[in-house]
Backbone as JSON, one array per atom type, in Angstrom:
{
  "sequence": "XXXXXXXXXXXXXXXXXXXXXXXXXXXXXXXXXXXXXXXXXXXXXXXXXXXXXXXXXXXXXXXXXXXXXXXXXXXXXXXXXXXXXXXXXXXXXXXXXXXXXXXXXXXXXXXXXXXXXXXXXXXXXXXXXXXXXXXXXXXXXXXXXXXXXXXXXXXXXXXXXXXXXXXXXXXXXXXXXXXXXXX",
  "N": [[0.76, -1.23, 0.01], [1.9, 1.27, 0.85], [3.8, 1.62, -1.2], [2.31, 2.02, -3.45], [1.02, 4.21, -2.75], [3.47, 5.91, -2.94], [4.15, 5.81, -5.55], [1.91, 6.76, -6.88], [1.89, 9.33, -5.92], [4.47, 10.38, -6.98], [3.6, 10.11, -9.57], [1.9, 12.27, -9.51], [3.39, 14.49, -8.75], [5.08, 14.54, -11.0], [3.2, 15.07, -13.12], [2.43, 17.51, -12.7], [4.25, 19.23, -13.11], [5.68, 21.27, -15.53], [7.99, 21.87, -16.8], [11.63, 20.79, -16.75], [12.78, 20.35, -13.64], [15.27, 19.66, -12.54], [18.47, 20.95, -12.07], [21.91, 20.94, -12.87], [25.54, 21.13, -12.52], [28.94, 20.52, -13.18], [32.34, 19.98, -12.61], [33.99, 19.07, -15.51], [36.53, 18.11, -15.63], [37.09, 16.46, -13.58], [37.6, 13.34, -12.3], [35.43, 11.28, -11.43], [35.17, 8.58, -10.95], [37.1, 7.91, -9.23], [36.25, 8.37, -6.55], [35.17, 7.06, -3.49], [33.73, 7.43, -1.0], [32.1, 9.69, 1.2], [31.17, 12.57, 3.03], [29.22, 14.58, 5.37], [29.4, 18.19, 5.44], [29.41, 20.29, 8.25], [26.93, 22.95, 8.84], [28.13, 26.14, 8.89], [26.79, 28.73, 9.34], [23.24, 28.86, 10.09], [20.59, 28.16, 7.74], [18.37, 30.94, 6.48], [15.67, 30.25, 6.72], [15.94, 28.61, 8.92], [15.4, 25.2, 9.71], [15.68, 22.47, 11.49], [14.36, 19.96, 11.44], [13.59, 19.7, 8.59], [16.1, 19.84, 7.68], [17.26, 17.44, 8.53], [15.55, 15.73, 7.29], [16.4, 15.98, 4.46], [19.13, 15.44, 4.69], [19.07, 12.82, 5.45], [17.75, 11.85, 3.18], [19.7, 12.4, 1.15], [22.04, 10.84, 2.25], [20.95, 8.08, 1.92], [20.37, 8.1, -0.83], [23.12, 8.08, -2.01], [24.36, 6.23, -0.71], [23.1, 4.19, -1.83], [24.07, 4.27, -4.45], [26.57, 3.0, -4.0], [28.27, 4.62, -2.45], [30.36, 5.14, 0.43], [29.43, 6.17, 3.63], [31.3, 8.41, 5.62], [32.47, 9.73, 8.81], [34.67, 11.46, 8.87], [37.5, 12.56, 6.77], [36.72, 11.91, 4.23], [36.44, 11.1, 0.73], [34.63, 12.83, -0.69], [33.05, 15.92, 0.04], [29.96, 16.95, 1.21], [27.61, 19.41, 0.96], [24.53, 20.99, 1.78], [21.54, 22.92, 1.42], [18.36, 24.55, 1.82], [15.42, 26.35, 0.54], [12.42, 27.91, 1.04], [9.4, 29.03, -0.39], [6.36, 30.83, -0.51], [3.79, 30.39, -2.83], [1.05, 32.19, -4.05], [-2.16, 31.08, -4.14], [-4.26, 30.96, -6.88], [-6.89, 30.08, -7.45], [-10.29, 30.72, -7.93], [-13.67, 31.99, -7.95], [-15.96, 34.0, -9.63], [-18.63, 36.28, -8.95], [-21.0, 38.09, -10.61], [-23.24, 40.68, -10.94], [-25.5, 42.71, -13.01], [-27.3, 45.43, -14.62], [-29.43, 46.1, -17.31], [-29.92, 47.73, -20.56], [-33.2, 47.97, -21.77], [-35.09, 47.77, -24.42], [-36.3, 50.73, -25.88], [-35.72, 52.55, -23.59], [-33.73, 54.65, -21.73], [-32.05, 53.19, -19.51], [-29.75, 53.0, -16.92], [-26.98, 51.15, -16.32], [-25.79, 48.89, -13.78], [-23.28, 47.41, -12.2], [-21.81, 44.77, -10.18], [-19.07, 43.09, -8.68], [-17.6, 40.19, -7.27], [-14.83, 38.31, -5.84], [-14.28, 34.92, -4.78], [-12.17, 33.17, -2.78], [-11.45, 29.81, -3.65], [-9.85, 27.71, -2.53], [-7.86, 28.36, 0.29], [-5.41, 27.48, 0.97], [-2.15, 28.03, 0.72], [0.61, 27.15, -1.77], [3.49, 25.59, -1.17], [6.86, 26.3, -2.36], [9.64, 24.41, -2.57], [13.09, 24.35, -2.65], [15.9, 22.6, -3.19], [19.36, 22.5, -2.65], [22.42, 20.93, -3.57], [25.64, 20.72, -2.8], [28.8, 19.4, -3.87], [32.08, 18.7, -3.1], [35.56, 18.09, -3.47], [38.72, 18.06, -1.64], [38.28, 20.66, -0.96], [37.49, 21.86, -3.31], [35.02, 22.77, -5.52], [33.17, 20.29, -7.11], [30.73, 19.58, -8.1], [27.33, 20.67, -8.43], [24.14, 20.99, -7.81], [20.47, 21.49, -8.14], [17.07, 21.21, -7.29], [13.37, 21.29, -7.32], [10.32, 21.2, -5.35], [6.9, 21.23, -5.25], [4.17, 21.84, -2.82], [1.35, 21.58, -0.86], [0.79, 23.78, 2.01], [-0.23, 22.4, 4.08], [0.65, 19.67, 4.0], [1.33, 16.15, 5.03], [3.36, 14.77, 7.14], [4.57, 12.41, 6.28], [4.05, 12.67, 3.39], [5.61, 15.04, 2.98], [8.37, 13.89, 3.5], [8.48, 11.95, 1.51], [8.29, 13.66, -0.8], [10.53, 14.99, -0.66], [12.65, 12.87, -0.62], [11.93, 11.76, -3.32], [12.67, 14.09, -4.7], [15.35, 14.75, -4.0], [16.56, 12.12, -4.97], [15.93, 12.12, -7.56], [17.46, 14.39, -8.23], [20.24, 13.37, -7.54], [20.29, 11.54, -9.18], [21.9, 12.4, -11.34], [24.43, 12.25, -10.51], [27.37, 10.36, -9.84], [28.29, 12.45, -12.72], [27.34, 11.26, -16.02], [29.66, 10.81, -18.62], [29.67, 12.39, -21.56], [29.42, 10.72, -24.67], [31.73, 11.54, -27.39]],
  "CA": [[0.06, 0.06, -0.05], [2.92, 2.49, 0.9], [4.62, 1.88, -2.36], [1.23, 2.38, -4.32], [0.88, 5.79, -2.56], [4.62, 6.6, -3.39], [4.0, 5.76, -7.0], [0.82, 7.85, -7.22], [2.44, 10.74, -5.58], [5.43, 10.7, -7.82], [3.06, 10.59, -10.96], [1.12, 13.69, -9.39], [4.45, 15.55, -8.83], [5.62, 14.8, -12.35], [2.18, 15.5, -14.05], [2.15, 18.92, -12.46], [5.62, 19.98, -13.69], [5.67, 21.71, -16.97], [9.44, 21.79, -17.2], [12.44, 20.0, -16.0], [13.27, 21.22, -12.42], [16.56, 19.33, -12.14], [19.54, 21.56, -12.78], [23.25, 20.67, -12.36], [26.51, 21.5, -13.1], [30.04, 19.84, -12.69], [33.9, 20.34, -13.3], [34.16, 18.01, -16.49], [37.88, 17.55, -15.59], [37.07, 15.52, -12.42], [37.45, 11.81, -12.54], [34.45, 10.87, -10.58], [35.34, 7.07, -10.49], [38.05, 7.71, -8.11], [35.72, 8.65, -5.36], [34.28, 5.95, -2.83], [33.27, 7.99, 0.34], [31.46, 11.02, 1.44], [30.89, 13.02, 4.49], [28.55, 15.98, 5.47], [30.04, 19.25, 6.04], [28.55, 20.93, 9.09], [26.77, 24.27, 8.39], [28.68, 27.28, 9.75], [25.67, 29.6, 9.79], [21.94, 28.19, 9.58], [19.66, 28.98, 6.67], [17.55, 32.0, 6.92], [14.36, 29.53, 7.13], [16.27, 27.31, 9.53], [14.29, 24.14, 10.15], [16.47, 21.38, 11.83], [13.66, 18.76, 10.92], [13.66, 19.62, 7.09], [17.64, 19.58, 7.38], [17.63, 16.1, 8.77], [14.98, 14.87, 6.15], [17.22, 16.26, 3.29], [20.49, 14.84, 4.88], [18.88, 11.26, 5.27], [17.72, 11.48, 1.68], [21.13, 12.38, 0.44], [22.92, 9.72, 2.45], [20.24, 7.05, 1.32], [20.7, 7.93, -2.33], [24.51, 8.05, -2.08], [24.67, 4.66, -0.21], [22.4, 3.26, -2.89], [25.13, 4.38, -5.63], [27.78, 2.41, -3.56], [29.32, 5.42, -1.72], [30.32, 4.83, 1.81], [29.45, 7.42, 4.58], [32.34, 8.25, 6.75], [32.31, 10.94, 9.66], [35.75, 12.55, 8.44], [38.56, 12.17, 5.8], [36.2, 11.12, 3.11], [36.66, 11.63, -0.76], [33.87, 13.9, -1.07], [32.43, 16.52, 1.03], [28.61, 17.13, 0.83], [26.8, 20.45, 1.78], [23.07, 21.19, 1.21], [20.68, 23.74, 1.98], [16.88, 24.61, 1.02], [14.76, 27.55, 0.71], [10.85, 27.61, 0.81], [8.79, 30.23, -0.88], [4.86, 30.79, -0.61], [3.18, 30.74, -3.96], [-0.28, 32.38, -3.86], [-3.25, 30.11, -4.88], [-5.13, 31.82, -7.73], [-7.95, 29.48, -7.6], [-11.28, 31.49, -7.4], [-14.58, 32.11, -9.11], [-16.44, 35.4, -9.57], [-19.96, 36.41, -9.29], [-21.41, 39.31, -11.13], [-24.79, 41.18, -11.04], [-25.55, 43.97, -13.79], [-28.45, 45.8, -15.3], [-29.28, 46.04, -18.77], [-30.83, 48.57, -21.18], [-34.13, 47.27, -22.25], [-35.96, 48.46, -25.35], [-35.67, 52.07, -26.13], [-35.68, 53.51, -22.54], [-32.39, 54.79, -21.19], [-31.81, 52.79, -18.22], [-28.36, 53.08, -16.52], [-26.42, 49.82, -16.0], [-25.08, 48.82, -12.62], [-22.55, 45.89, -11.83], [-21.17, 44.34, -8.85], [-18.32, 41.92, -9.01], [-16.7, 39.95, -6.19], [-14.0, 37.15, -6.15], [-14.35, 34.33, -3.42], [-11.17, 32.11, -3.03], [-11.93, 28.32, -3.46], [-8.91, 27.14, -1.62], [-6.9, 29.56, 0.65], [-4.14, 27.05, 1.33], [-0.94, 28.34, -0.31], [1.5, 26.29, -2.19], [5.09, 26.07, -0.84], [7.94, 25.72, -3.21], [10.77, 24.19, -1.71], [14.12, 24.34, -3.59], [16.92, 21.91, -2.5], [20.58, 22.69, -3.34], [23.38, 20.1, -3.15], [27.08, 20.91, -3.5], [29.68, 18.36, -3.46], [33.4, 19.11, -3.35], [36.71, 17.18, -3.24], [39.72, 18.72, -1.16], [37.91, 22.25, -0.98], [37.21, 22.18, -4.49], [33.83, 22.32, -5.84], [33.3, 19.49, -8.36], [29.31, 19.16, -8.5], [26.4, 21.37, -7.93], [22.62, 20.72, -8.28], [19.49, 22.23, -7.54], [15.7, 20.74, -7.74], [12.29, 21.99, -6.59], [9.16, 20.34, -5.42], [6.03, 22.15, -5.01], [3.28, 21.0, -2.15], [0.49, 22.48, 0.04], [1.44, 24.0, 3.32], [-0.64, 21.29, 5.17], [1.09, 18.33, 3.63], [1.52, 15.46, 6.18], [4.84, 14.45, 7.45], [4.93, 11.24, 5.27], [4.06, 13.46, 2.09], [7.02, 15.73, 2.99], [9.33, 12.91, 3.46], [8.45, 11.31, 0.22], [8.65, 14.65, -1.82], [11.93, 15.21, -0.42], [13.3, 11.68, -1.23], [11.87, 11.79, -4.59], [13.42, 15.37, -5.09], [16.85, 14.24, -3.86], [16.89, 10.98, -6.07], [16.0, 12.97, -8.96], [18.77, 15.28, -8.39], [21.42, 12.77, -7.47], [20.61, 10.37, -10.45], [22.81, 12.93, -12.08], [25.64, 12.34, -9.77], [28.2, 10.9, -10.58], [27.81, 12.67, -13.96], [27.96, 10.45, -17.06], [30.46, 11.46, -19.52], [29.2, 12.34, -23.02], [30.27, 10.19, -25.93], [32.15, 12.37, -28.39]],
  "C": [[1.04, 1.22, -0.01], [3.6, 2.75, -0.37], [3.57, 2.12, -3.38], [1.03, 3.99, -4.11], [2.09, 6.44, -3.05], [4.65, 6.71, -4.89], [3.1, 6.88, -7.43], [1.28, 9.26, -6.87], [3.53, 11.34, -6.41], [4.75, 11.0, -9.17], [2.4, 11.86, -10.81], [2.2, 14.81, -9.47], [4.93, 15.77, -10.36], [4.62, 15.31, -13.41], [2.11, 16.92, -13.99], [3.23, 19.9, -12.95], [5.47, 20.05, -15.21], [6.98, 21.6, -17.54], [10.33, 21.07, -16.34], [12.83, 21.0, -14.9], [14.75, 21.04, -12.03], [17.69, 20.26, -12.88], [20.75, 21.11, -12.05], [24.42, 20.94, -12.99], [27.94, 20.89, -12.5], [31.15, 20.33, -13.4], [34.17, 19.01, -14.15], [35.51, 17.49, -16.37], [38.09, 16.49, -14.49], [36.86, 14.13, -12.83], [36.65, 11.3, -11.43], [34.62, 9.53, -10.09], [36.38, 6.89, -9.54], [37.48, 7.76, -6.66], [34.94, 7.62, -4.82], [33.63, 6.49, -1.61], [32.76, 9.38, 0.48], [31.19, 11.3, 2.87], [30.19, 14.2, 4.44], [29.4, 17.03, 6.13], [28.93, 19.94, 6.81], [28.2, 22.32, 8.59], [27.29, 25.18, 9.54], [27.59, 28.32, 10.38], [24.51, 28.88, 9.18], [21.36, 29.02, 8.49], [18.78, 29.92, 7.15], [16.23, 31.31, 7.46], [14.94, 28.3, 7.85], [15.18, 26.39, 10.0], [15.13, 22.83, 10.32], [15.64, 20.06, 11.39], [13.65, 18.6, 9.35], [15.38, 19.19, 6.83], [17.89, 18.1, 7.56], [16.77, 15.19, 7.81], [15.91, 14.87, 4.91], [18.56, 15.37, 3.61], [20.21, 13.38, 4.71], [18.42, 10.84, 3.86], [18.74, 11.28, 0.76], [21.86, 11.17, 0.74], [22.16, 8.4, 1.87], [20.58, 6.81, -0.08], [22.31, 7.69, -2.53], [25.15, 6.62, -1.66], [24.24, 3.8, -1.48], [23.4, 3.24, -4.24], [26.42, 3.86, -4.96], [28.82, 3.29, -3.0], [29.17, 5.07, -0.3], [30.34, 6.1, 2.69], [30.44, 7.37, 5.67], [32.31, 9.67, 7.44], [33.45, 11.9, 9.22], [36.73, 11.69, 7.33], [38.01, 11.35, 4.48], [36.48, 11.68, 1.74], [36.05, 12.85, -1.01], [33.11, 14.44, 0.26], [31.01, 17.16, 0.48], [28.1, 18.38, 1.64], [25.42, 20.63, 1.08], [22.58, 22.2, 2.02], [19.12, 23.78, 1.1], [16.29, 26.02, 1.35], [13.23, 27.2, 0.28], [10.28, 28.98, 0.39], [7.29, 29.89, -0.95], [4.63, 31.26, -1.88], [1.63, 30.88, -3.7], [-1.18, 31.26, -4.52], [-4.1, 31.03, -5.51], [-6.46, 31.25, -7.95], [-9.23, 30.24, -7.02], [-12.48, 31.48, -8.31], [-15.26, 33.55, -8.78], [-18.0, 35.39, -9.73], [-20.27, 37.96, -9.61], [-22.9, 39.67, -11.23], [-24.64, 42.63, -11.99], [-27.06, 44.19, -14.29], [-28.2, 45.9, -16.75], [-30.14, 47.09, -19.35], [-31.91, 47.79, -21.93], [-35.05, 48.11, -23.32], [-35.26, 49.72, -25.56], [-35.46, 53.14, -24.95], [-34.1, 53.57, -22.24], [-32.03, 54.41, -19.91], [-30.44, 52.57, -17.94], [-28.01, 51.58, -16.19], [-25.57, 49.82, -14.78], [-24.53, 47.35, -12.49], [-21.77, 45.98, -10.47], [-20.29, 43.09, -9.22], [-17.66, 41.53, -7.75], [-15.89, 38.6, -6.55], [-14.04, 36.34, -4.81], [-13.33, 33.28, -3.44], [-11.92, 30.78, -2.73], [-11.15, 27.75, -2.44], [-7.83, 28.18, -1.14], [-5.53, 28.96, 1.17], [-3.1, 27.5, 0.24], [-0.13, 27.4, -0.67], [2.86, 26.65, -1.74], [5.9, 25.38, -1.78], [9.14, 25.63, -2.3], [11.83, 23.75, -2.82], [15.32, 23.65, -2.78], [18.17, 22.08, -3.48], [21.5, 21.8, -2.57], [24.69, 20.57, -3.74], [27.84, 19.8, -2.8], [31.06, 18.72, -3.98], [34.43, 17.96, -3.09], [37.99, 18.23, -2.91], [39.4, 20.42, -1.36], [37.8, 22.67, -2.21], [35.91, 21.85, -4.93], [33.74, 21.57, -6.98], [31.75, 19.25, -8.85], [28.39, 20.1, -7.82], [24.91, 21.05, -8.51], [21.5, 21.29, -7.69], [18.06, 21.43, -8.16], [14.66, 21.32, -6.93], [11.22, 21.1, -6.58], [8.12, 21.43, -4.93], [4.78, 21.03, -3.99], [2.38, 22.01, -1.29], [1.19, 22.56, 1.4], [1.0, 22.93, 4.35], [-0.28, 19.89, 4.71], [1.41, 17.51, 5.05], [2.98, 15.3, 6.31], [5.15, 13.49, 6.42], [4.99, 11.99, 3.84], [5.36, 14.3, 2.06], [8.21, 14.93, 2.85], [9.57, 12.43, 1.87], [8.68, 12.35, -1.09], [10.09, 14.95, -1.72], [12.86, 14.15, -0.96], [13.11, 11.63, -2.6], [12.73, 13.1, -5.37], [14.86, 15.01, -5.28], [17.11, 13.06, -4.75], [16.79, 11.37, -7.27], [17.22, 13.7, -9.36], [20.0, 14.49, -8.44], [21.45, 11.62, -8.57], [21.6, 10.99, -11.37], [24.3, 13.03, -11.51], [25.92, 10.78, -9.54], [27.79, 11.27, -11.95], [28.28, 11.66, -15.14], [28.5, 11.19, -17.98], [29.74, 11.16, -20.86], [30.1, 11.85, -23.96], [30.39, 11.29, -27.02], [31.97, 11.84, -29.71]]
}
């Protein structure tokens, strides 16, 4: 049942997206096949929207994705150093309907026209846009950077948030290590 919900939620997320949200860049001179381990770099200053629960969810999703790709997590002295942060922005919901009343000119009489219009929101929950940034470096040199986005209602359940974060991180890290383009 849980996997069915995950598949349906993934389809919903991808169906609502009109353009690819995954963006990444890397140093093409880097030989990524040399790297076998990673460690997280502790944040010196917290994000403006500091949320340690979100940080933990993102960190766990990154760790799981990299371990599935056969990288080993180490506390220190790893080949790769991973940093991440996120930003959240509220997008107003434009769903509404209008009610209008108006008078009309009937026949040849010169009746004046009066109109009233109002707009009533259908759903007042705002959509939250969450952007995840991941930076990977080796020996203090940036070698890979990626960002991806997901959108969700402000009242998403904890499970929905975890699933959205995992899907976003997995989609993003599917481009790490980068595949060499055949010339």
